[in-house]
C-alpha positions in Angstrom: 168.5 39.3 104.5 171.0 39.4 106.7 174.0 40.7 105.1 176.4 38.6 103.2 179.8 37.9 103.7 182.3 40.3 101.7 183.8 38.7 98.6 187.6 38.6 98.5 188.9 39.4 94.6 192.2 37.9 93.7 191.5 41.5 90.8 191.8 44.0 93.9 195.4 42.7 95.1 196.7 42.7 91.6 195.3 46.4 91.2 197.8 47.8 94.1 201.1 45.2 93.1 200.5 42.1 95.7 200.8 38.9 95.3 197.4 36.2 94.8 199.4 33.8 96.3 198.6 33.9 99.5 194.5 33.5 98.4 195.2 30.0 96.6 197.4 29.0 100.1 194.6 30.1 102.8 192.4 28.4 100.1 194.6 25.1 100.0 194.7 25.4 104.7 190.9 25.7 104.7 190.4 29.3 105.2 189.1 30.8 102.5 186.6 28.8 99.7 187.5 29.6 96.5 183.7 30.3 95.0 185.0 31.4 91.2 188.5 31.5 90.0 189.5 35.1 91.2 186.8 35.4 94.1 187.0 34.3 97.4 185.3 34.2 100.6 186.1 33.5 104.3 185.4 29.9 104.6 184.1 30.2 108.1 181.0 32.4 107.1 180.7 30.9 103.9 179.8 26.9 105.6 177.1 29.2 108.1 175.0 30.8 105.0 171.7 29.4 103.7 172.0 27.7 100.4 170.0 30.3 99.0 172.5 32.3 100.4 175.4 30.7 98.5 173.6 31.1 95.4 173.4 34.7 95.4 176.9 35.5 96.8 178.1 32.8 93.2 176.3 35.6 91.4 178.2 38.4 92.2 181.0 36.8 91.8 180.3 35.8 88.9 178.9 39.4 88.0 182.3 40.7 89.5 184.5 38.7 86.8 182.3 39.4 83.7 183.8 41.9 81.3 181.2 43.2 80.1 178.0 44.0 81.2 175.1 41.0 81.5 171.6 40.7 82.5 171.5 37.5 85.0 168.3 35.7 84.4 165.8 32.5 85.8 167.3 31.4 88.8 170.3 34.2 89.4 167.3 37.1 88.3 165.0 35.2 91.1 167.7 35.7 93.6 168.5 38.9 93.1 164.8 40.2 93.1 164.1 38.3 96.5 161.8 36.2 94.3 161.7 32.1 96.2 163.2 29.8 94.0 164.0 26.1 94.0 167.6 25.4 94.1 168.6 22.2 92.6 172.9 22.8 92.1 171.4 25.2 89.7 174.1 27.3 87.5 174.5 31.2 87.4 172.2 31.9 84.5 172.9 35.0 81.9 171.3 36.2 78.8 173.9 36.5 75.8 172.9 37.8 72.3 175.2 35.2 70.7 173.6 32.9 69.0 176.1 30.7 70.0 174.5 30.5 73.0 173.0 28.2 75.6 176.2 26.6 76.8 177.6 26.1 80.6 181.2 27.3 81.0 182.7 28.1 84.0 179.6 27.5 86.5 177.5 30.1 84.0 174.6 29.2 81.8 174.0 31.4 78.8 170.8 31.8 77.4 170.5 33.0 73.7 168.0 36.2 73.7 168.2 38.3 70.5 170.2 42.1 72.4 166.8 44.0 71.0 165.0 41.5 73.3 166.6 41.7 76.3 164.7 43.8 78.9 166.8 43.9 81.7 166.4 46.1 84.2 168.7 47.9 87.4 168.5 46.4 90.8 170.9 46.3 93.6 173.4 47.2 90.9 172.7 44.4 88.6 171.3 43.4 85.7 168.5 41.3 85.4 165.1 40.1 83.9 162.2 41.6 85.1 159.7 39.9 87.5 157.4 38.3 84.6 160.0 37.2 82.4 162.1 36.1 85.8 159.6 34.0 86.6 158.1 31.9 82.9 161.7 31.4 81.8 161.8 29.4 85.3 158.4 28.0 84.3 159.7 27.3 81.0 162.8 25.3 82.2 162.1 23.3 86.0 159.5 21.0 87.0 155.7 21.9 87.4 156.2 21.1 91.4 159.2 23.7 91.1 157.5 26.3 89.3 154.3 27.0 91.6 156.7 28.5 94.1 157.9 32.2 92.1 154.6 32.4 90.3 152.4 32.0 93.5 155.1 34.5 95.1 154.7 37.3 92.0 150.6 37.1 92.0 151.0 38.7 95.8 152.0 42.5 96.6 155.9 41.8 97.9 155.7 44.2 100.9 159.1 44.1 102.2 160.1 45.5 98.5 157.3 48.0 98.0 156.7 45.7 94.9 152.9 45.6 93.1 151.2 41.9 92.9 151.6 40.8 89.3 148.6 39.4 87.7 147.8 36.2 85.9 146.4 38.1 82.9 149.9 40.1 82.7 151.8 36.5 83.2 149.7 34.8 79.9 150.0 38.1 78.3 154.1 37.4 78.2 154.3 34.0 77.1 153.5 34.4 73.0 156.5 34.9 70.8 158.5 34.2 73.3 158.7 30.3 74.4 158.2 27.1 72.4 155.0 25.6 72.1 155.5 22.9 74.6 156.8 25.5 76.9 154.3 27.5 76.1 151.6 24.6 77.7 153.9 24.2 80.6 153.8 28.0 82.0 150.1 28.0 81.2 149.9 25.1 83.6 151.6 26.5 86.3 149.9 30.0 86.0 146.4 28.5 85.5 147.3 26.7 88.6 148.9 29.1 90.8 147.4 31.3 93.6 148.5 33.5 95.9 146.9 32.6 98.5 149.6 30.0 99.0 151.5 32.1 102.0 155.0 31.1 101.8 157.4 29.0 99.1 157.5 25.8 101.1 153.6 25.9 101.0 153.5 26.4 97.5 156.1 23.5 96.7 154.3 20.8 98.7 150.5 22.5 97.1 152.8 21.7 93.7 153.9 17.9 94.4 150.4 17.8 95.9 148.9 17.9 93.1 151.5 16.4 90.8 151.0 13.0 93.0 147.3 12.6 91.8 145.7 14.2 95.5 142.7 16.2 95.5 143.2 19.8 95.3 142.5 21.0 99.0 141.2 24.7 100.5 144.0 27.3 101.1 144.0 29.1 104.6 140.9 27.1 106.4 139.6 28.3 109.1 138.9 26.3 111.9 135.8 26.8 114.0 134.5 25.8 117.2 131.8 27.2 118.7 131.5 30.2 116.4 135.2 31.0 117.0 137.6 30.9 114.7 140.9 28.9 116.6 143.2 27.7 113.9 143.8 29.5 109.8 145.4 26.1 108.6 147.5 25.3 105.3 145.8 23.2 103.6 142.7 21.5 104.4 140.7 18.2 102.7 136.8 18.8 103.3 136.0 14.9 101.8 138.1 13.1 104.7 138.1 16.0 107.5 141.8 16.4 107.1 144.1 19.5 108.0 147.6 19.7 106.1 150.1 22.0 107.4 154.0 22.7 106.3 156.3 23.8 109.0 159.6 25.4 108.0 162.6 26.6 110.1 161.3 30.4 109.6 158.5 29.8 112.4 161.1 28.6 115.2 164.0 31.1 114.3 162.8 34.2 112.6 162.6 36.9 114.9 159.1 38.1 112.7 157.8 35.4 113.7 158.6 34.7 117.0 157.5 38.4 118.0 159.5 38.1 121.3 159.0 34.5 122.2 161.1 31.6 122.4 161.3 29.1 119.9 160.5 26.6 123.0 157.2 28.8 123.4 156.2 28.2 120.0 156.5 24.8 119.7 154.7 24.6 122.6 151.7 26.9 121.3 151.6 24.8 118.5 151.3 21.7 120.2 147.7 23.4 121.9 146.5 24.7 117.9 146.6 21.0 117.0 145.5 19.4 120.0 142.7 21.5 119.6 142.3 21.0 116.2 142.6 17.5 116.7 139.5 18.3 119.0 136.6 19.3 116.4 137.5 16.5 115.0 139.8 16.2 112.7 142.9 14.6 111.6 145.9 16.4 110.9 149.0 16.1 109.1 152.3 18.0 109.3 155.3 18.1 106.9 159.3 19.8 107.0 161.4 20.2 104.3 163.0 17.4 104.5 159.9 15.2 103.5 159.3 17.6 100.3 163.1 16.9 99.7 162.8 13.8 99.6 160.6 11.2 96.7 157.8 9.8 97.9 158.2 11.1 101.7 155.3 13.4 101.7 152.6 10.9 99.3 153.4 8.5 102.3 152.1 11.3 105.4 148.9 12.3 103.7 147.6 8.8 102.7 148.1 7.9 106.3 146.6 10.7 107.3 143.3 10.0 105.0 143.9 13.2 102.1 141.9 11.5 98.9 143.1 11.0 95.5 141.6 13.4 92.8 138.5 11.7 91.1 139.5 11.3 87.5 137.8 13.5 84.4 137.6 10.1 82.6 135.0 9.1 85.6 132.3 12.0 85.7 134.4 14.1 87.8 136.1 17.3 86.3 139.2 18.1 88.6 138.6 21.4 89.0 140.5 23.5 92.0 139.1 24.8 95.2 142.1 25.9 96.7 139.7 29.1 97.3 136.2 27.2 98.1 134.8 27.4 101.4 137.4 28.6 103.4 135.1 30.1 105.8 133.7 26.9 107.2 132.0 26.8 110.1 130.9 23.4 110.6 132.7 21.4 113.2 
């Protein structure tokens, strides 16, 4: 992650005897953005940040203004721990041992947890809930398709941070005695559905939306071959109707680790050649981006137009079993 802009704290000026009026004036003029009472950031830098980077700064701003140690949880802990999440105007989440917790105030949602049950850890100068507790808390409180994203992620090793994978057994073991029966059912459904073969947050979110919309489960990381040679590894594949599904994230066109010395134009051209090769095998290709995922109904229309089949109902004698890793090496044209 690129370095985030420095927070400008009113309390630092007060400590050295300077007035904070100048900060308020600069905020009114548009030079600074006040992201929390007494916490500012340069407007030009703030406006260039991605939504998740802005959210991370809100978490940092909250940490600077709390008067006692506090553990962050849910999306806030995930952001600090490098776990991807879907942000929907999320507040900052923190734990409290006061029984009056569970209220939102000044952009912070406090969740009551008995002090002996906090089990927090330190990371990058913050107190946060552990990885298992963090993703389970999120799965207990957000829609199914959003919950898939962090659960998928922790099932894989985080090579960037040097963090090992979490097993489904560890996730399930963390449920009992912590959540209500209804929340526990929601979490178990997500854990059962989760798959470490999803290679990006966009793929995980897509798969969750595909499931909720009632489409047949796709094969993940399907290798398309022609003449015994692999010509593409695709995000999704529906064998019944020979449809390939591809999520296009911005990363492959912008980030150096994906570009590998190529220009964005080079990547666009190579993607077109790759798609032409897939279509030459008699398969159809459906593509979508984040905008489609964030627009209700758009992904469903794309999949229906491409010929993706709906799930067969269990009541008709067809159990809805997952086939996400089945026949990933199919060599047929």
